[in-house]
N, C-alpha and C positions, 0 to 999 in steps of 0.2 A: 310200606316202609320195610326195607331190608337193611340190617346192620350186621357187622361182623364182630364176634366176641372172641378174643384170643386168650387161651389158657397156657401157661408155661408148666410143663410137666417136670418131674424131678430129674429127668435125664436131659433137660434143656430143649426138648422137642416142643415146638409150638403147634398147638392144635387150634384151628380156627373153627368156631361154630358160627353159623348164620342165625339171624333172628329176624322174624317177620311178624308184623302186627296187623291184625284185621279186626274190624269192629262189625258186630252184627246187631240188628235190631229186631227182636222177636224170636220166638222159638223156631219158626219156619226157616228163617235164615241161618240160625245156629245149626239146625239139623242139616240144612243144605251144605253148609261149610263142612260138616263131618262127612257127608255123602261124597263130596268132591275128593276128600282125602282117602276115604275108604276105597274108592275106585282105583287108587294108585297102590294099594297094599299088595305085596307079593307073598308075604309070609316071612316069619323070622323077625319082624319088627317089634320093638318095645315102645309103648307110648305111656308117658307119665303125665297124669292130669293133676294140676294144682289149682285149687279154688276153695272158696268158702262154701259152707253148706248152702244149697240152693243156688249155686253159681252157674248151673247149666251143664254140668259134666254129663249127666245121663242123657240129656237132649242131644248133646254133641255125639256121644257114643251111639245113640240110636241111628244117627246119620252115618257114622263110620261103619257100623254093622251092615246097614242097608247097602252102602257102596261096596263093601267087601263081598256082598252077595248073599248075606244071610236073610232068611225070611222069618227067623225066630223073633219072638216078642222080646224087646229089650226093656229091662227094668233095673233099677239101682240094686246092686248087690250089698247094700249096707247091712242087712240083717243076715244074709246067707254067706257073706264074705266073697263068694265067687259065683260067676255065671259063665256058661259056655254057649257061644253062638256058632252055628256051623254054616259052611258054604262049600258044598261038594266035599272034597277030601280035606279041606282046610278048616281050622277052628280059630275062633277068637275067644281068648280067656279074658274076662273082665273081673278084676279084683278090686275090692274096696276094704282097706285096712283101717278105716276110721275108728272102729270100736276096739281095735287091738293095740295094746301098748307093747306087746311082745308077739311077734308073728308065729313063733313056735313051729309046728309042723307045716304050716302054710308057707313058710320061708323055703322049706325043703321042696315042697310041691312046685313053687314058683321057679326055683333054681333048675328043676328038672325040665321045665318047658321053655325057659328062655333060650332064644336062638334056634328053636326048632323051626326048620324052614316051612313047615306046614301050619305053623301057629303064629298068630298075632297076639301080643299080650298088652292089655290096657290096664293101668294101675292107678287107682285113686288113693290118696293119703299114704304115700309110699315111705314115710319116715321109718316105719318098722322093718323095712326090707331094703333100705338104701344100699347096704353092703353087698347085696347080690344082684343089683340092677347093673346092666351093661353100661359102660361109658357111652357107647354108641346107641343113643336113644333119642327119641323126640320128646321134648318136654313142652307141655302146653299149659301156660298160666292163663287162667280165665278170671277176669275182674269185672264185677258188676259196676257199671257206671251210670245207670239210670234204671228206671222201672223195668224196661225191656231190653236195654242195651248191654252188650258184653264186649269187652276188649279181650281178644285172644292174642297172646304173644307166644309164638312158636320158636323154640330154640333147638337147633339140630346140627349134627356134624355133616360134613360134605357127603358122606356115604348115604345119608337119608334125604338129601336135597330133592330127589325125585318126588318125594311126598308133597312138597310145597310148590313144585313147578306148575305154573299156570293158575294157582289158587290166589284169589284176591277177594 
């Protein structure tokens, strides 16, 4: 399912974001969905993950990192706040701000790497850093709908449409 979401900016410019919903059943399919997206990453993208605890974010990121070309072990950065996965000269920074009410110096670190053409940024629990996130980002809402089923809703601007092409 693909839908279009339109936002009216203060200067009356209409920005249309697309939305796509995909359901997975089980960790293998969730990881495979991430892998498909990871294969399309070029560097410079920002991905915001929105989900409850245990919603499948780390499983999805494991697939994204694998598709991106990283052989690093992917783990939740809940206690470390950030992890870095490498793929040749490129990096994927995975942030988890769940335990932070104020991002402090992490906000500055994040601002420095956002938009770097050699870096992909994946952020969980982004409320503490919303003001530094680029408007041009992929937002992934993950909702648990059964014991093993997850609904993924991807919202993205036209400039990031290549990430969703051919993914179902």
